[in-house]
Residue frames as qw, qx, qy, qz and C-alpha x, y, z in Angstrom:
[[0.000, 0.889, 0.458, 0.000, 0.00, 0.00, 0.00],
 [0.395, 0.017, 0.007, 0.919, 1.14, 3.47, -0.81],
 [0.156, -0.023, 0.054, -0.986, -0.74, 6.55, 0.37],
 [0.535, 0.176, 0.542, -0.624, -3.80, 4.47, 1.22],
 [0.730, 0.436, -0.225, -0.475, -4.01, 2.88, -2.23],
 [0.874, -0.101, 0.469, 0.078, -3.48, -0.74, -3.13],
 [0.266, 0.728, -0.531, -0.343, -0.54, -1.22, -5.45],
 [0.988, 0.140, 0.036, -0.051, -0.08, -4.41, -7.46],
 [0.330, -0.724, 0.574, 0.193, 3.43, -5.72, -6.87],
 [0.684, 0.499, -0.480, -0.230, 5.43, -7.57, -9.52],
 [0.689, -0.379, 0.607, -0.118, 5.80, -10.92, -7.73],
 [0.195, 0.440, -0.781, -0.399, 7.80, -13.29, -9.96],
 [0.848, 0.048, -0.308, -0.429, 6.05, -16.28, -11.45],
 [0.539, 0.259, -0.759, 0.259, 8.80, -18.41, -9.87],
 [0.234, -0.220, 0.619, -0.717, 7.44, -17.64, -6.39],
 [0.778, 0.043, 0.116, -0.616, 4.07, -19.12, -7.28],
 [0.783, 0.284, -0.545, -0.090, 5.79, -22.14, -8.84],
 [0.233, 0.298, -0.780, 0.499, 7.78, -22.68, -5.62],
 [0.475, -0.106, 0.468, -0.738, 4.62, -22.43, -3.54],
 [0.859, 0.162, -0.147, -0.462, 2.72, -24.88, -5.77],
 [0.610, 0.339, -0.704, 0.130, 5.68, -27.29, -5.74],
 [0.003, -0.242, 0.751, -0.614, 5.74, -27.22, -1.94],
 [0.678, -0.011, 0.246, -0.692, 1.99, -27.73, -1.65],
 [0.859, 0.241, -0.373, -0.254, 2.24, -30.77, -3.92],
 [0.420, 0.371, -0.752, 0.347, 5.32, -32.05, -2.05],
 [0.191, -0.151, 0.687, -0.685, 3.38, -31.87, 1.24],
 [0.101, 0.252, 0.962, -0.025, 0.44, -33.85, -0.18],
 [0.323, 0.579, 0.342, -0.666, -1.98, -31.10, -1.16],
 [0.413, 0.416, 0.638, 0.499, -3.70, -30.88, -4.53],
 [0.046, -0.367, -0.086, 0.925, -3.68, -27.16, -5.30],
 [0.305, 0.731, 0.595, 0.136, -6.76, -25.60, -6.85],
 [0.329, -0.185, 0.118, 0.918, -5.37, -22.55, -8.64],
 [0.241, 0.823, 0.443, -0.261, -7.76, -19.64, -9.11],
 [0.422, -0.005, 0.390, 0.818, -6.76, -18.01, -12.39],
 [0.237, 0.872, 0.398, -0.159, -8.04, -14.67, -13.54],
 [0.501, 0.789, 0.034, 0.355, -6.70, -11.69, -15.48],
 [0.215, -0.898, 0.327, -0.201, -4.47, -10.67, -12.52],
 [0.756, -0.427, 0.495, 0.033, -2.66, -14.00, -12.19],
 [0.072, 0.500, -0.779, -0.372, -0.05, -15.97, -14.06],
 [0.898, 0.145, -0.201, -0.365, -1.16, -18.94, -16.14],
 [0.343, -0.533, 0.765, -0.111, 0.41, -21.81, -14.21],
 [0.903, 0.169, 0.268, -0.291, -1.32, -24.53, -16.23],
 [0.689, 0.609, -0.393, 0.010, 1.61, -25.03, -18.59],
 [0.108, 0.570, -0.731, 0.360, 4.00, -25.72, -15.71],
 [0.276, -0.092, 0.846, -0.447, 1.65, -27.87, -13.60],
 [0.504, 0.037, -0.499, -0.704, -0.77, -29.25, -16.19],
 [0.717, -0.185, -0.640, -0.207, -1.48, -32.57, -14.51],
 [0.433, -0.045, -0.677, 0.594, -0.65, -31.65, -10.91],
 [0.099, 0.210, 0.389, -0.891, -3.24, -28.98, -10.09],
 [0.186, 0.668, 0.715, 0.087, -6.88, -28.20, -10.66],
 [0.168, 0.012, 0.121, 0.978, -7.49, -24.85, -12.35],
 [0.104, 0.712, 0.625, -0.303, -10.44, -22.64, -11.59],
 [0.110, -0.019, 0.328, 0.938, -11.19, -20.25, -14.46],
 [0.182, 0.539, 0.742, -0.356, -14.68, -19.04, -13.62],
 [0.130, 0.488, 0.509, 0.697, -17.18, -17.21, -15.76],
 [0.315, -0.723, -0.150, -0.596, -18.93, -15.58, -12.81],
 [0.110, -0.512, 0.596, -0.609, -18.50, -14.94, -9.10],
 [0.837, -0.216, 0.193, -0.464, -21.07, -17.52, -8.04],
 [0.921, 0.241, -0.299, 0.072, -18.92, -20.23, -9.64],
 [0.323, 0.521, -0.564, 0.553, -15.88, -18.99, -7.69],
 [0.448, -0.415, 0.451, -0.651, -17.75, -19.00, -4.39],
 [0.951, -0.037, 0.010, -0.307, -19.20, -22.45, -5.03],
 [0.786, 0.364, -0.429, 0.256, -15.75, -23.80, -5.89],
 [0.026, 0.537, -0.569, 0.623, -14.24, -22.27, -2.74],
 [0.700, -0.296, 0.333, -0.558, -16.91, -23.92, -0.63],
 [0.970, 0.142, -0.148, -0.129, -16.49, -27.27, -2.37],
 [0.584, 0.471, -0.526, 0.401, -12.70, -27.24, -1.96],
 [0.714, -0.571, -0.397, 0.075, -13.09, -26.39, 1.71],
 [0.527, -0.658, -0.006, 0.538, -10.15, -24.06, 2.37],
 [0.454, 0.853, 0.051, 0.253, -8.68, -20.98, 0.72],
 [0.651, -0.340, 0.022, 0.678, -5.04, -19.91, 0.86],
 [0.219, 0.953, 0.154, 0.139, -4.78, -16.17, 0.30],
 [0.676, -0.236, 0.044, 0.697, -1.23, -14.92, -0.25],
 [0.138, -0.436, 0.037, 0.889, -1.40, -11.12, -0.37],
 [0.033, 0.213, 0.685, 0.696, -4.31, -11.18, -2.83],
 [0.355, 0.014, 0.229, -0.906, -7.45, -10.45, -0.81],
 [0.540, -0.090, -0.683, -0.484, -9.38, -13.53, -1.94],
 [0.187, -0.167, -0.856, 0.453, -9.98, -14.41, 1.71],
 [0.320, 0.214, 0.250, -0.888, -12.78, -11.83, 1.60],
 [0.630, 0.120, -0.492, -0.588, -14.42, -13.94, -1.11],
 [0.405, -0.016, -0.900, 0.163, -13.89, -16.99, 1.11],
 [0.141, 0.149, 0.591, -0.780, -15.91, -15.22, 3.80],
 [0.565, 0.205, -0.117, -0.791, -18.76, -14.76, 1.32],
 [0.668, 0.127, -0.683, -0.269, -18.51, -18.48, 0.49],
 [0.738, -0.531, 0.233, -0.345, -18.43, -19.31, 4.24],
 [0.916, 0.227, -0.265, 0.200, -15.17, -21.18, 3.64],
 [0.671, -0.653, 0.100, 0.338, -12.23, -21.46, 6.06],
 [0.570, 0.758, -0.109, 0.298, -9.11, -19.59, 5.00],
 [0.670, -0.438, 0.024, 0.599, -5.49, -18.92, 5.77],
 [0.318, 0.925, 0.109, 0.180, -4.60, -15.38, 4.83],
 [0.652, -0.184, 0.012, 0.735, -1.02, -14.18, 4.42],
 [0.143, 0.876, 0.260, 0.379, -1.17, -10.41, 4.62],
 [0.321, 0.344, -0.331, 0.818, 0.53, -7.35, 6.02],
 [0.288, -0.496, -0.670, 0.471, -0.43, -6.49, 9.58],
 [0.027, -0.279, -0.043, 0.959, -0.57, -2.78, 8.72],
 [0.322, -0.110, -0.571, -0.747, -3.21, -3.42, 6.04],
 [0.399, -0.397, -0.826, 0.037, -5.19, -5.62, 8.45],
 [0.238, -0.501, -0.482, 0.678, -5.29, -2.79, 10.98],
 [0.027, 0.257, -0.135, -0.956, -5.65, 0.23, 8.66],
 [0.359, -0.105, -0.623, -0.686, -8.40, -1.36, 6.55],
 [0.531, -0.180, 0.473, -0.680, -10.13, -2.55, 9.73],
 [0.545, 0.111, -0.777, -0.295, -10.21, -6.13, 8.45],
 [0.096, -0.043, -0.874, 0.473, -10.85, -7.23, 12.05],
 [0.447, 0.198, 0.288, -0.823, -14.28, -5.56, 11.85],
 [0.663, 0.210, -0.505, -0.511, -15.20, -7.74, 8.88],
 [0.401, 0.084, -0.897, 0.168, -14.10, -10.77, 10.91],
 [0.129, 0.086, 0.671, -0.725, -16.11, -9.68, 13.95],
 [0.556, 0.264, 0.106, -0.781, -19.25, -9.18, 11.88],
 [0.761, 0.353, -0.315, -0.444, -19.00, -12.03, 9.38],
 [0.578, 0.353, -0.732, 0.073, -16.70, -14.76, 10.66],
 [0.582, -0.515, 0.384, -0.499, -18.06, -15.73, 14.05],
 [0.880, -0.144, 0.436, -0.122, -18.14, -19.48, 13.40],
 [0.776, 0.615, -0.137, 0.038, -15.77, -19.49, 10.43],
 [0.798, -0.385, 0.180, 0.427, -12.33, -21.04, 10.99],
 [0.462, 0.844, -0.062, 0.266, -9.61, -18.66, 9.83],
 [0.707, -0.470, 0.040, 0.527, -5.99, -17.87, 10.46],
 [0.297, 0.948, -0.103, 0.056, -3.73, -14.98, 9.61],
 [0.794, -0.164, 0.093, 0.578, -0.02, -15.07, 8.92],
 [0.072, 0.977, 0.003, -0.200, 1.49, -11.60, 8.88],
 [0.717, -0.037, 0.357, 0.598, 4.25, -11.01, 6.37],
 [0.069, 0.679, -0.160, -0.713, 5.61, -8.23, 4.23],
 [0.777, 0.564, 0.254, -0.120, 4.49, -8.46, 0.61],
 [0.282, 0.852, -0.428, -0.107, 7.87, -7.19, -0.55],
 [0.522, -0.409, 0.748, 0.027, 9.39, -10.51, 0.63],
 [0.778, 0.353, 0.519, -0.015, 7.79, -12.11, -2.42],
 [0.498, 0.866, -0.030, -0.043, 9.49, -9.73, -4.82],
 [0.074, 0.799, -0.593, 0.068, 13.08, -10.26, -3.73],
 [0.473, -0.389, 0.785, -0.098, 15.33, -13.26, -3.39],
 [0.498, 0.226, -0.736, -0.398, 14.78, -16.69, -4.78],
 [0.773, -0.229, -0.533, -0.255, 13.45, -20.10, -3.78],
 [0.577, -0.105, -0.631, 0.507, 15.67, -20.50, -0.69],
 [0.007, -0.066, 0.300, -0.952, 14.69, -17.05, 0.67],
 [0.580, -0.208, -0.261, -0.743, 10.99, -17.56, -0.10],
 [0.715, -0.177, -0.677, 0.012, 11.11, -20.96, 1.58],
 [0.421, -0.119, -0.581, 0.686, 12.56, -19.53, 4.80],
 [0.068, 0.003, 0.184, -0.981, 10.58, -16.29, 4.91],
 [0.576, 0.056, -0.014, -0.815, 7.12, -17.35, 3.75],
 [0.707, 0.089, -0.588, -0.383, 6.57, -20.84, 2.37],
 [0.391, 0.017, -0.851, 0.351, 7.75, -22.83, 5.42],
 [0.177, 0.076, 0.506, -0.841, 5.48, -20.70, 7.61],
 [0.634, 0.096, -0.224, -0.734, 2.50, -21.23, 5.31],
 [0.651, 0.062, -0.743, -0.139, 3.02, -25.00, 5.34],
 [0.196, -0.018, -0.788, 0.583, 3.32, -25.11, 9.14],
 [0.368, 0.113, 0.293, -0.875, 0.11, -23.12, 9.52],
 [0.671, 0.109, -0.439, -0.588, -1.77, -25.22, 6.95],
 [0.472, 0.055, -0.870, 0.131, -0.75, -28.42, 8.70],
 [0.023, -0.146, -0.705, 0.693, -2.14, -27.24, 12.02],
 [0.427, 0.165, 0.013, -0.889, -5.17, -25.62, 10.43],
 [0.611, 0.057, -0.636, -0.469, -6.33, -28.76, 8.64],
 [0.314, -0.101, -0.891, 0.313, -6.27, -30.75, 11.87],
 [0.183, 0.244, 0.466, -0.831, -8.72, -28.22, 13.34],
 [0.477, 0.196, -0.302, -0.802, -10.94, -28.24, 10.23],
 [0.323, -0.008, -0.932, -0.165, -11.54, -31.99, 10.40],
 [0.187, -0.402, -0.827, 0.346, -13.77, -31.60, 13.46],
 [0.087, 0.315, 0.160, -0.932, -15.41, -28.31, 12.51],
 [0.318, 0.631, 0.705, 0.060, -18.94, -27.86, 11.24],
 [0.224, 0.093, 0.240, 0.940, -18.89, -25.04, 8.72],
 [0.260, 0.424, 0.369, -0.785, -21.45, -22.25, 8.93],
 [0.524, 0.551, 0.649, 0.002, -24.40, -22.38, 6.57],
 [0.231, -0.018, 0.404, 0.885, -24.28, -20.66, 3.21],
 [0.000, 0.678, 0.691, 0.250, -28.01, -20.00, 3.24],
 [0.016, 0.540, 0.030, 0.841, -29.18, -16.44, 3.45],
 [0.406, -0.501, -0.670, 0.369, -29.99, -15.20, 6.93],
 [0.087, -0.726, -0.094, -0.676, -31.54, -12.14, 8.46],
 [0.666, -0.526, -0.423, 0.318, -30.21, -11.39, 11.89],
 [0.111, -0.978, 0.096, -0.147, -29.14, -8.43, 13.91],
 [0.773, 0.156, -0.290, 0.542, -25.42, -8.07, 14.32],
 [0.427, -0.880, -0.124, 0.164, -24.27, -6.29, 17.45],
 [0.473, 0.703, -0.237, 0.475, -21.45, -3.78, 17.16],
 [0.484, -0.789, 0.212, -0.312, -20.90, -3.97, 20.96],
 [0.951, -0.038, -0.195, 0.238, -17.91, -6.33, 20.95]]
């Protein structure tokens, strides 16, 4: 963020390849959400990942819910996971979490929704190479995912049906 505006950072495609490789190595089958802001990873991981290239937002939300967990690495898709009532692990900058009052969204919308945050600087993704990314971000993501999935096994997810209820701001 610069002067209160979101700035898209040029994260190298190699970072995303390293992350996908590690997810696969640890036994996950990545579902890669591809849109006009992302790299096309299908050439590099054709038979190792599932690719979500939706035509509308309802398809994205349904896919998030079906998959059962969203990994958001400095992209903001965890807010879409909230709409899908899907657990998420969000890697984001603490300053953005506080300045954008993301905690208010959590207080109002995520009462029964399992979620975790891993605070990191987005600029870590732009510098270095695989060994630096592994130490600074990827190892931490994998440790959090491992613990998070053990909690999700025994969790009943909140309903996706529409509800009308009063939400207290008195927390």
